[in-house]
N, C-alpha and C positions, 0 to 999 in steps of 0.2 A: 636378546631381541634386540635386533639394529634399529635406531632410532630414525624419523626424516630428517633431512638436513633443515636446518635455521635457513629465512631468508638474507640473514648475513653472510652467512657461508653460502649460501648460492651466488648472492653477489661477488665476493670474494673469488670463488672460483672462475666465474664468467669474465672478471678483470686478467684474472692467470690465464686463460684458453684465448683471449684477443689476442694475447702476445705470442703464441706459438701458430704456428703452419702443419694444418696438418698434413701425413703423409700422403703421395701420390694414392688415388684410390680411395681414400678414406674422408669420412664426414667428421665435421664440426659435432663435438660431443653434445648430448643431447642438454645440459644443464648452463651450456656458453651460449647455446642458442636460443634458448630461453629468455626472455627479460626478467630480470629478477623483481619481487612485490617491491612494493614501499616497506619502509624500513620499519613503520609502525603495523605491520600484519599480527598485531596481538587479540587476542580475544575481546570481545566488544566490553566485556567486565575490565579487562585488564588497562585496556586503551581509556575507558573511561579516568580510571584511576590512575593512570599516568599523566593525562590531560590535567588533572584537580590538584596533580604532584606540581608539575610545569607551573600551572597558575600559582600557585601557594609559594613556589618556591623561593626561599631566603636567601639572596646570595652570601651572606657570613653570617651565624647568629652571633648575636650581642651577648657579652659576658653578664654573668649576673651583677647587680646594683653590688656596691663597695659595702661590709661592715663597718657599723657603727665604730667611730673613733674607740681606742680603747678606755682613756680617761671618761670620755660620754659616756659611752657605755657604764659605766662602774657608777656614774652620777645620775643616769636614769634608774638600774635598778635599786641602788639605794634612796631614792624619792628625792634626792637633791636637785636635779632635773626634774621639770614638771612637764606633764603628757597633757599638750593641749587639746586635745581632739580625738575620737574614735569614732571610729566605724567599722560596724557588725557586718560581715558579709555572710555571717552563720545562717545555713540554711538555704542559700541561695543559688540558684543552678550559676554554669559558668557562664552563659550568654546574659545572664542577669545580671551578675556580679562584676563584669567588666566593667560596664559603662555607670555602674553605681559607685566604683571605686577612682574612675577617672574623675567623676563630677566631684568627689568628696576630696582631694587631693587638690584638680585645680581651685576648689574653694578657698582650700584651708592655705595654700599659696598666697591667694589675695589676699586673705584675713593675716597672713603674718605669722602662721603658725610653723615652728619650727621643728615638733616633732610630735607625731600623732601615731595612736595604734591602728594596727588593720586587725579585726578578730575574724580568722577564719574557719575555724574549728578544727581539729586533728582529722577529720577526713577517714576513710579506709582505707589509706596508703596510698602509694602511686604518685604517677606526675601529675595525672589528669585531675587531680583534686584543686579545690581551692588552695587550700594550702600550697601543693605544688607549683599552684598558674601566677598565684599573686608576685614573686618575686621575678617574674617571667612578663610579667605585665607591667611592673614596676618599672624593667629596664628596657621598657621599649616604648618608641612617641604613643604619646604625646607626653608620655611622665618622666623620659628619661632625662631632661633637663633641668626638673623640680628637685628630683632623688639625691641626695645626698649620700644616704646608707640607708640599710635594709639589715635588720638581724633579728633573729626569734626570740620572743621576748622571754622575759625571765617568768620564773613560775608564779608568782604573784601576781602577775599582768595578764596571764594565760597561756604560759609556756609553750607547748610545741603548735598550740593554737589558734597564737596570736606572733606580729611581727611590730618592732617600733620601726618608723619609717621617719628617716631623718629629711628635712626639707632643706634645701638651697635658701638662703635670703631674695625676698621680691628684688625684680630687677627693676 
């Protein structure tokens, strides 16, 4: 079954048809005579999604935070370096967890903490869980400038359901 031409195809054909002269006694093709529709001739549902995607469009995705330095990681796991703070996001929704995390990290930097434990819980898997979103949030403003490294915690500190967050020295 033949599909109808898309608006961008009609616009392209109209541009091509404008460059030629019809033979004597012939008319300009119908598609060339008609003005092409606006390029956003999407169904309303898709148009709303496209507008939302354009509004939320990030120019360049930020890389995830660096992991802890290997020696520091060993010191933390062997409990030779003290975890100076803990925040438990377990059980919070994504909308409620991000502001709690931001407030906690900023207050930890003010207190001079150098290493904190962020408990997220394992979640049901996927990127849209607290466990999947926390490293992303830590790599975005306003926290990006304060985080030196993020790494999954050792089994005795929560394993897959927690992260070590190394903080930079206060300025």
